[in-house]
N, C-alpha and C positions, 0 to 999 in steps of 0.2 A: 339213835344213833345212825340207824341204816338210812333214814331220811337225809341225815346231814351228809353222810358219806355220798349219796346220789348227787346232793347239792354241789359237794366238793368236786366231784368227777365232772359234773356239767361245767363248772367255772373252769377246771382245767382244760378240757376239751375246746372251750371257746378261746382261751388264751393260746392253746397249742395251734389252733386252726388260723390264727392270725399269720399273714405272711411275714411279718416282721420277727416272728417267734425265734427262728434260727439266726436271724442277723445279730442279736445279741450276743450269741455265743461266738458267731463269726468275729465280731469285734474284740472280744476276749482273747480269741486264738491268735488274731493279727497282732495284739498287743503283747501277748507272750513271744511269738516269734519275733518281734523287733527287738525286745528286751533280751532274748536269748541270743540274738545275733551280735548285738553290742558287746555282752558280756564274753561272747566268744572272741570277739575281735579285741577286745580289751579286757584281757582276764582281771578278775578279782582275787585277792589274796582269800584263802579259805574256801573257794569255789571249785570243789574238786569232784562232785557227783550230782546225780539228779536230784537227791535228796536235799542239798545244800540249796540248789536252785529253787526248790519248792519252798524251802523254809524263807528264802528271801522274797520271793515273789508273792508268797501267801501273806505277807505281812502288809501293815498298814501303809508302808513306804512303798509296796508294790502294787499289787491288785487294789489295795484300799484306795489308791488314787483315782481309780476309774470305775470299779465295779459297783459301789454305791450308787454312782451316777446312772449307769446303765440300768441297774434294778429300779430306779426311780421311774426312768423313761418308759420302761417296759410294763410297770403295774399302774402308772398314772391315770391310765384310761379305763381300768377295771370297773369303776362306779360310774364316771361321768358318761361313759358310752351307753350305759343303760338309760341315762336321762336324755340323751342326745337322739338316740334312735327310737325312743318311746318304748323300748321293750321292758322297762322297769315295772310297767303296769301289768305285763303277762307274768312277772315273777311275783308281783304282790296279791294276784287274784288267786294265786295257789293256796293249798292248806298250810303251806309252811308259814311260821312266824317271820316277821321282820329280823328279827334277832338271828335266827337261823340263816336267813338268807345274806344278811350282811357278815355274819360270821364266816360262811363259807367263802366269801369273797376275800375276807381278810386273811383266812387260812391259805388261801391259793396265792395270795401274794407272798406270804411267807415261804411256801412251799417252792414257789418259783425261785425266790431269792437263794434258798438252800440249794437247789439244784444247779443254779448258776455258780454258786461258790465251789460246790463239789466238782462240777465240770471244770471250772477254770483250774483247780488244784490238779486234777486228773491231766489235764492238758499240759500244765506247767511240768509235771512229772514226765510226760512223754517228750517234751522239748529238752528237758533236762538229760533224759536218758540219751537221746539223740546226739547232743552236744557234749556231754561230760561222762556218759555212761553210768552204770548204776552205782558202783563204788560200795564203801562199807555202810556208813550211816549209823552212828552209834545212838545210844539211848537219849544223849542230849539233843541230838538233832531231830529225833523223833518228838521229843518233848516240846521242842520249839515249834515245830510244825503244828503240832495240836494247839498250842497256846496263842499262835498267830491266827489260825483258823478260827478260834473262839472270839478272838478280839474282832476279827473281820465280820463274824456272824452277828455279834451284839451291835457293832456300829451300823451295818446294813440294816438289821431288823428295826433300830430304833429310828432310823431316817425313812425306812418304808412304812413304819406305823405313821410317822408325821405326814408322809405323803398320802397314805390312804385317808387320813382325817381330812386334810385339805380338799381330797377329792369329793369326799362326802359333803363338806361345807360349801364348796364353789360350784360343783356340778360341771366344772369347766377343765378339761384336759389341758389346755394351754396355761391357765392359772396354776394348775396343780403342778405341773412341770417347771413353771417359772419360780413360783414361791419356793419349792423344795429345793431346786437347784441353788437359789440364792441362799437359803439356810445353810446348805452344805458348804458353799464356797465362802460365804461371808461370816459364817461362825468363828472361823480361826481368826478372822481380821478383827472382829468384835472382841474376842477373847483377849487378844493382844493389847488393844486400845485400852480395855476397861479392866485390865488384870490388876491395876492398883487398888481396885475398889473390891471390897470383901464379898459384896453381894453377889459378884459374877460367879462365884462357886456353886451358887443355887440355880444356875442356868444349865440347860442341858449341853451347850456347845463346848465347854472345857471339860467336861465329864465324859463325854460319849466315846472317846478314843482311850480305852483301857490299856493300850500297849505302852503308854507312857511310864506306866509302874513297873515295866519289865526290868529286870536286873536291878532291882532296888531302887528304881527312879521314884522321885518325888514331885510333888505338885505344891504350889504357894498355898496360901491360906489354910494349912493344916489339912489339906485334901488326902484322903487315903483312898485305897482301892475300894473298901468296903463303903466308904461314903459315895465315891462316883457310881458304883454299882446301885446304890439305894436311889440316887439321884435319877438315873436312867429308868429304874423301875416305875418311879413315881410318874415321870414324864410319859411313859408308855400307857400307863394306867389312866392318865388323865386324857391323852390323845383317844384312847378307846373309848372311854365313857363318853367323852363328847361326840365321838362318831356314831355310836348306837343311840344315843339320846336324841341327837338331830335327826337320825335316819328314821327312828320310830316316831317321831312327832310331825316329820314333815308331810305335808299334804301333796299327793300326787294327781295332778289333774290330767 
């Protein structure tokens, strides 16, 4: 466990030292500022406090529109960069197993995504406080914030895992970003086009956004929250198995 912790720390330092590290947080801050400005200029009913703003912005209709894409761009290079620069050889000659090495890289992608989500919610609160003040914030608002944050985490983690697998398979940063972005943006379109076919419910795209089940929402083809959660878990497991299997079997010359 200590060795894995050292690997994870090393991977985080490599990610942190990139010049673009804080750019991703800056983009989210800019997005929050623009949204806060427009809500201030054109008030919305029920938007009375910082917590209300966080509940709205932390939803899939808010940060969920851009944050997963930012996370994909940020972590797409974690594995491909090692092959491009040749540093993968230095990692593999160490005493650590390939499983631990790749596991530390996957863990750091999840950690970065979680930090980005937490920072986004914190910045949303500060922006909401400046514009609306703190206000009361009842238990329902806190519950809504928690639910929205959970749905955003699940959605982001699912596509981050897909991105991680593509990076391992292709060893190309460009291909990883391109394919992952296409999956995120085209998934909804494909779901709408194929919605009349029952097999669509077994794909990742119509299941990955769990926020559709909020407030008693339903999905076609007898899909439920439990069903969608199970489908997500299965796909994430498949992505990880494929990633680790290919990485362990690949020859590095």
